[in-house]
N, C-alpha and C positions, 0 to 999 in steps of 0.2 A: 363768299361767292368764288367759284372756280376761276382760275386764270384761263385765258384763251378766248376764242371768239364765241359769241352767242348766235352766230349765223346758222340758219337751218341748212343742213347738208344732205339729209335724206329723209324720206317718208316711205315706209313700207306698210303693206296691208296684207291680211290673210282672212279669208272667210271661214267660219267654223259653224258646225251644226251641233247644238247642245240639246240632248234629250230632256224632255220635261216629264215630271212624275204624274201630271194630270193636265188636261186641257185648260187653257185660260180663255174663258168665254165671256164676251161682252155682247151688247145688243147688235153690233155690226158684224160679228163673226167670232171665230175662235182660232186658237193655235195650239198644237200639241207638241211643237218643237220650236226651239229658238235658233234662228239663223242670224248670226251676228258677224260684224266685221271688227277685228282688232287691228289697230294701227300703232306703229312705233315711229316717233319723230326723233331724229338725232341732231344735236348741235355740234358745232365745230370743235368744242372742247370735250366732246364725248358724252355729255349729258343726254339722257334719253327721257322721253315722255311718252305716255301711253294713252290711247283714247279708244272709244268704242262707238260704232254705229249699229244700233239695234232698232230698226223700224218695225212697226207692228202693222202689217197690211190691213187688218180688220179695222184699224183706227183711221188711217188716212191714205191707204193704198201704196205707201212707200215699201220698197223691197230691199233686201240686203244687196242683191246684185246691182241694182241701180245706185244704191248708196256707195258701194265700193267704186263704181265707175266715177261717181262724183268726187270721191276722196282723191282718186288718182289724178283726175283732171285739175281740180283746184289745188291739190298739193304741189303740183309741178310749178305753179306760179309763186310758191313760197320759197323755193330753193334759192339759196344765196342771200335771203333777206334776214333781217335781224329779229330774233324772237323777243328781244328786250322791248321793242316797240309793239308790244302785244295787242294793244287796242287797235292800232293801225292794221295789224295783221287780221284781227277779227272783223274789222270793217271791210277789208278786202274780201274776206270770205263771204260776207253778206252780198257783196256786189257780184261775185263770181258764181254763186250758187243760187238757184231759183228758190221760190218760197217752199216748194215741195222738196227741199234738200235739207230739211232740219236735222236728220240723223247724221248726214255727212258733215254738216256744220258743227254738230256736237262733237263728233269724233275728232276732227281736226282741232277744234277749239280747246277741248279738254287736253289733248296731247300737247298742244302748244303751251298751255298754262301749267300743265304738269311738269314739262321740261323747264320752263322759266322759273317756277317756284322751287323745283329741285336745285337748280343752279344757284338760286338766291338763298337756299337754306330755309325756306318758309313753307309752312303747311298751306295748302290751297285756301282753306277757310279764312286765313289772314287777308288774302287778296280781296275776298268778298266782304270784308269788314271785321272779321275776327270776333263777332259778338259772343260766341260760345264754342265749346268743343264737343258737344253732343246733341243729337236730336233723337226723337222717339217716333217711330213709324207705326202706322196702323197695319192691319192685315186684311186682305180682300177675300170676300166670299163671292165666287163667280156664279154665273147662271147655272142652274141645276135644280134638282128636286128639293123639297123641304127636308127630306131625310138627309140628303147630302149636306145641306146648309147647316142642319143641327150638328152633324158630325164635325164639320169644319169649325163651327163655333166652339165646340168642346176642345178641339185641338188648339185653337187660338187662345182660349182661356188658359190652357195648360202652359202656353208659351209666356204667360204673364202680360200679354198685350191687352190694353184697355180700350182701344178704339178699333171698331170693325167697320170696314167699308163694304157695302153690299151692292153688287151689280143688279140693276133692274132694267126695265124697258121692254119686257116681253109681253106680259098681260097683267093688269092690275091685281086681279084676284089671286093669281098664282104668285105674283111677286109679294103680295101681302102675306101669304102663307109662308114664303121663304124667309121674309124678314122676321115674322113671328117666331119661326123656328130658330133663327139666330138669337133672338132675344131670350128665348127659353134656354138655349144652350150656353149663353153667356149673359146672365141677367144684369150684371153690373156694367156692361160695356156701353160706351157711347157709340151710337150708330149713325153712320153717314150713308147716303144713297147716291148711286151714280147711274143715270139712265143712258149716257153716251148717245144722246139725241134719239133714243128709241121711243120716247114719248113726246107728245105735244104738251103744252101747259095744262090742258083740261084733263088728260090722262094722268099726269103727275099729281094733280089735285085730287083725283079720284083715289089714287094710291095713298096719299096722305090721309084722306078721310077714313079709308079702310083701316089704316094703322092706328089712327086716333081712337077708333071704335074698340081697338084691342088694347088701348092704353099705351101705345108706343109713339114717341115723338122723336124723329131724327134730329140731330143737331146741325145737319147741313145736307143740302140736296145739290148734287153736281149735274149740271147740264139737263135741267128738266124741260127743255124746249130745244128746237133746232138751233143750229149755230147762229143764224142771222135773224132769228126771231127775238129781237131785243124787247119788243113790247110784250111778248109772251113771258120772257124772263121776269120783267117788271111786274106783270100781272100775277104770276105765280107767287112771287115773294110777298106782294101786298095781301093776297088772299090766304096764304098759308102761314105767314109769319116766320117761315124757315129761311135762313140764309142761303143764298144761291152761290155756287161756285161755278165760274166760267172755265171750261176746258176747251172743247171744240170751238167755242166762240172767241177764244183768245189765240190768235195766230201771230200776233206781233204787237209792236208799240202802238200802231194806229188803232187796233182793236182795244187795247188796254185803255186808251184815252176815250174811245167811243163808249165802252162799257161804263167807265167811271162817270162820264157826263150824263149818260142816260139813266144812271142808277139801276142798271140791269144786272149787276152782280155785287155781292158783298165780299166775295173772295175771288182772287185770281189764281188759277192753277198753273204754275210755271213748270214746264217740262223741257229739259235740254234737247231731247230728241225731236221735239215739235218745232223748235225755232232756233236752236243753237245757243251757245253760252251767252254771248253778248246781249242778244235780244231778250232772252229769258231774264237775265240780270237787270236790264233796263226796265222790263215790265214789272219786276219786283219793286224797283224804285218808284215807278209811276203809281203802283198800288199804294205804297207808303205815303207819297205826296198827296194822294187823293183820299186818304183815310180808309182804304180798303184793306181787308185781310189778305194774307199771302198763304198759298198752299204750294208745296213742292212735291211733284209726283214724277212719274215716268211711264214708259211703255213696259214691255217685258224685256228686262235687261239683266246683265250679270252684275256682280258687285263692283266692277270697274266703273261703269256708268252710274250705278246707284250711289257709289261712294262719292263720285264727283258732285252729284246732286245733293248728297248729305252735307258736303262742304259748303255748297251754296246756301242751304237752309241754315246751317250753323253760323256761317259768316254773316248772313243778313240778320239773324236773330229775330225772335218774336214771331216766327212762322206758326200760324194757327193750326195747320193740318200738314202732316207729312205722310206720304204714301210711297214708300220705297221698299216694298216687300217681295217683289217678284223673284229674287234669288231663291226664295223658298220653293218655287216651282221647278227648279233645276235638279235633275237627278244627281249631277256632280258639279262642283264648283270649278270652273275652268280658270280661276284666278287665285291669287294668294294676297292676303293683306286684310285690312279692316272690312267689316261687313255687318250684316244684320245680326244682332246679338240678343241675349235674353231680354225679354220685355220689349223687344222691338227697338232696342237702343243701338244707334250707331255711335260708338265711342271713338272720337277722333283725337283724343288727347295724346295718344302715343304716336301720332303722325307728326314727324319733325320737318318733313319736306314733301311737297307735291300732294298727290291724292292719297298715296299709301296703299295702292292696289296695282298689281301687275298681272298680265295674263301668264298662265303656265305654258311653257314651251312644249311640254309633253303631256298635255291634258288628254282626257279620253274623248273630248269633242272631235268630231270628224272635220279635218281640214278640207277646204274646197279650193 
């Protein structure tokens, strides 16, 4: 560990616009460019840590501008405080930022832990448990035509990725055709579905029946009912036999406990941008204690935020589903370091300290 103080002496932020090679469309809307906030946290001994706030307005209405304002406001309260007391700092972050400040929490939390683990000479995955040093992600097929879905499936197959996540929630017949197109384009892939609350449980069951008629059985269905419809989630699972993953239904620890007690989900989807590092981590531990599976996903993010999430998944170990593919949608990578590799693998074995990803100072992204 470096000599000198571990007090936080500065936190800087910059907003950048990253072009995307195709729109990322879900039931709640779509985005054709990524507006993200990179932050840099510096300690008294000169150690720096990096974080990212990449909210997805179509998911929960958060924006980059709002996240940057929250980063600046909450970050001021950390100045002069000790990064070594990182859990206390993360708890302070939860107190100072509202529930709709998940992206800002994530950015500051990752920057803090990146700096502390860099100073300690530890890879971030070790802090989360150090169970493994690699995870394997799926790749998503977003909303679009069956022809587009087939072409996407062929590209995913060529990448060597074996799990395909398909966005649904538009109309059952059209979605069934798209899922069938993916199955045709990548016959050996395991398929998961994600309705993003676009369907109620009856519509989700209709889609499942249409797929079964085609000989297709998804291995998991994410959010097949509205966030607060726990009875609908329970009913869907009982009638379909397909494991349910809670995403929009999981907003924090209280929801994790509620979902577990109600038997409303078999898998909890942890997202740093949704609730910040500490709460996502705690929700993973709640899932384990409750006998539920864990999924680690994200919004539309660069390899910095996705890399941090990969460390969480690798550190926890035994994560059933990993969904960290959105760097594939970026025209150019505004970071350097580890990232999405062949077969969807995040190989973290070469990271000796911190996250192992830093923003490029002179990237082609447009600074705001």
